[in-house]
C-alpha positions as CSV (number, residue, x, y, z in Angstrom):
1,M,99.5,96.1,93.7
2,S,98.9,96.5,89.4
3,H,96.0,94.6,88.5
4,F,97.1,95.2,84.5
5,H,100.6,94.2,83.1
6,P,102.8,94.0,80.1
7,Q,102.6,91.1,77.9
8,P,105.0,87.8,79.0
9,E,107.3,88.3,76.0
10,W,107.6,91.9,76.5
11,L,109.0,91.3,79.7
12,T,111.4,88.9,78.4
13,E,112.6,91.0,75.9
14,Y,112.8,93.6,78.3
15,A,114.9,91.8,80.3
16,A,117.5,90.7,77.1
17,G,117.3,94.1,76.5
18,S,116.2,93.8,73.0
19,L,112.8,96.0,73.6
20,D,112.7,99.5,71.9
21,W,113.4,102.4,74.6
22,P,110.0,103.6,74.7
23,M,108.5,100.3,75.0
24,A,111.3,99.9,77.4
25,L,110.7,102.8,79.5
26,A,106.5,102.1,79.9
27,V,107.6,98.9,81.3
28,G,110.9,99.8,83.5
29,V,108.1,102.2,85.1
30,H,105.1,99.7,85.3
31,L,108.0,97.7,87.5
32,H,108.3,100.6,89.8
33,Y,105.0,99.8,91.1
34,C,104.4,95.9,90.2
35,P,106.3,93.5,92.2
36,A,105.2,90.0,90.8
37,C,106.7,91.7,87.2
38,R,109.9,92.4,88.8
39,Q,110.0,89.0,90.3
40,A,109.5,87.8,87.0
41,V,112.2,90.1,85.1
42,Q,114.6,88.9,87.6
43,Q,113.6,85.3,87.1
44,L,114.8,85.7,83.6
45,D,117.7,87.5,84.2
46,A,118.6,84.4,86.8
47,V,118.0,82.6,83.6
48,G,119.8,84.3,80.9
49,G,123.1,84.8,83.8
50,A,122.9,80.6,83.6
51,L,122.7,80.2,79.8
52,L,126.1,82.7,79.3
53,E,127.9,80.9,82.0
54,E,127.4,77.5,79.6
55,L,129.3,79.5,77.2
56,T,132.3,78.4,76.1
57,P,134.9,81.5,77.1
58,M,136.6,82.9,74.3
59,A,140.6,84.8,74.3
60,V,141.2,88.0,73.6
61,S,143.8,90.0,72.4
62,A,145.8,91.9,75.3
63,G,145.7,95.3,72.9
64,L,141.5,94.6,73.1
65,K,141.6,94.2,76.9
66,A,143.6,97.7,77.3
67,S,141.4,99.8,75.1
68,V,138.3,98.4,76.7
69,M,140.3,99.1,80.2
70,A,140.9,102.9,79.0
71,M,137.6,103.8,77.6
72,L,136.2,102.9,81.6
73,D,138.4,104.8,83.0
74,D,137.5,107.9,80.6
75,V,133.7,107.2,81.9
76,P,133.3,110.3,84.7
77,V,131.4,109.6,87.9
78,L,128.7,111.7,88.0
79,P,127.4,113.1,91.6
80,V,124.3,111.9,92.7
81,Q,121.6,114.3,92.3
82,K,119.0,114.9,95.1
83,T,115.7,115.2,94.3
84,K,112.4,116.3,95.9
85,A,110.5,113.6,93.8
86,P,110.7,110.0,95.8
87,D,107.3,108.9,94.3
88,V,108.6,109.8,90.9
89,P,110.0,106.6,89.1
90,A,113.4,106.4,88.3
91,L,113.6,105.8,84.7
92,L,111.5,109.5,84.5
93,K,113.3,111.3,86.6
94,R,116.1,112.8,84.2
95,W,112.3,114.3,83.5
96,V,111.0,115.3,86.2
97,P,113.4,115.8,88.6
98,Q,111.8,117.8,91.2
99,G,108.4,116.0,90.9
100,Y,105.2,116.3,88.4
101,T,103.7,119.7,89.9
102,D,106.8,121.6,88.7
103,L,106.1,120.5,85.5
104,R,105.2,123.0,82.5
105,W,102.0,121.3,81.7
106,R,100.7,122.8,78.5
107,R,96.9,122.9,78.0
108,V,95.7,120.6,75.2
109,L,91.8,120.0,76.5
110,P,89.9,121.8,79.9
111,V,90.7,118.4,81.0
112,L,93.8,117.4,79.7
113,H,97.3,119.0,80.1
114,E,100.3,117.5,78.5
115,V,104.0,117.2,78.9
116,M,106.6,116.3,76.2
117,L,109.2,114.0,76.9
118,E,110.5,113.1,73.8
119,K,108.5,113.1,70.2
120,N,109.8,112.3,66.4
121,R,107.9,111.5,63.4
122,D,106.8,107.9,64.7
123,I,106.2,108.0,68.5
124,K,105.6,110.5,70.8
125,V,106.2,109.8,74.6
126,A,104.7,112.3,76.9
127,L,102.7,113.1,80.4
128,H,99.7,113.3,80.7
129,R,97.2,114.6,83.2
130,I,93.3,114.4,83.3
131,A,91.9,116.9,86.1
132,P,89.3,115.4,88.1
133,G,86.3,114.1,86.6
134,G,87.8,115.0,83.3
135,K,86.4,112.7,80.0
136,I,88.9,112.6,77.0
137,S,86.7,111.7,73.8
138,S,86.0,108.7,72.6
139,H,88.9,107.9,69.7
140,T,91.0,104.8,68.9
141,H,94.7,105.0,67.4
142,T,95.9,104.3,64.0
143,G,99.0,102.4,65.7
144,Q,99.2,101.4,69.3
145,E,99.3,103.4,72.4
146,I,100.1,102.5,76.0
147,T,99.7,103.8,78.9
148,V,101.3,103.7,82.8
149,V,99.3,105.2,85.3
150,L,101.7,107.0,87.7
151,S,99.1,108.8,90.1
152,G,95.4,108.5,90.6
153,H,92.9,106.5,89.0
154,F,91.0,106.4,85.4
155,S,88.8,104.2,83.7
156,D,87.4,103.3,80.2
157,E,85.2,101.0,78.4
158,L,87.5,97.8,79.2
159,G,88.7,98.5,82.5
160,M,89.5,101.0,85.8
161,Y,93.1,101.7,86.5
162,A,94.9,102.6,89.2
163,D,99.0,103.4,90.4
164,G,101.5,101.7,88.1
165,D,98.8,99.8,85.7
166,F,99.8,98.5,82.1
167,I,97.4,99.0,79.6
168,L,98.0,98.7,75.6
169,R,95.5,99.9,72.6
170,T,95.7,99.6,69.6
171,G,93.5,100.4,66.3
172,E,91.1,97.4,67.7
173,H,90.1,99.4,71.1
174,Q,87.9,102.3,70.9
175,H,87.7,104.0,74.4
176,S,87.0,107.6,76.3
177,P,89.4,107.5,79.4
178,R,87.8,109.2,82.2
179,A,89.6,110.4,85.7
180,S,88.1,109.7,89.0
181,Q,85.6,112.4,90.4
182,N,88.1,113.1,93.5
183,E,91.5,113.1,92.3
184,E,93.5,114.5,88.9
185,C,95.4,111.4,86.9
186,I,98.6,111.2,86.0
187,C,100.2,109.1,83.4
188,L,103.2,108.1,81.5
189,T,101.3,107.8,77.3
190,I,103.6,106.2,74.3
191,V,101.8,106.8,71.1
192,Q,103.1,105.2,68.0
193,G,100.8,106.5,64.9
194,G,98.2,108.5,65.2
195,L,94.9,109.4,66.8
196,K,91.0,109.0,65.8
197,V,88.5,111.1,67.5
198,S,85.0,109.5,67.3
199,G,81.3,110.6,66.3
200,L,81.0,114.5,64.9
201,L,84.0,115.6,66.9
202,G,86.4,113.6,64.5
203,V,84.9,114.5,61.3
204,L,85.9,118.4,62.7
205,V,89.6,117.9,64.1
206,N,90.9,114.4,62.5
207,P,92.2,116.4,59.6
208,F,94.0,118.5,62.0
209,L,95.6,115.4,63.5
210,R,97.2,113.5,60.8
């Protein structure tokens, strides 16, 4: 069971469908592991449904109804694809159809590998795999970093994290994640802004991270 969760307002925005998609992805993946947050979102959905029922319905033209139904008829029915990755959250299966081991991991550091899912100028969505006992250099961020643990465990100066835990770090936090000694750790990571490495190493590498 998860011990670290999204903020309540994030769950509210997720239920309302107003959360930006990378954050919605992180929250949805967390829900895969966390029955408490799933129940909270279900309750929020129920409240939203009740509010909709209280709205006065408005009549629409026959032409509008016909055009909507025609568009629905044009939507193709896609076959259900069988996968070999039942442990992968459903929201990630478009990128991870066969499981984490079959991905093309790119080496970032001796203890860290990465698979980029989406990237633009403002945000990066990736999977990270930390080797058993691997430690990432102490760093902070110019924006915010969201991490959801998919398998294994890791810790930093602020806690210990396991499957489904939702961790938010900002420029106010400096941390150095370390995987547990006996198994690798795989995480979904969403980073807004840049990364700033601390100490002497940061003096050498930070100019290349901008």
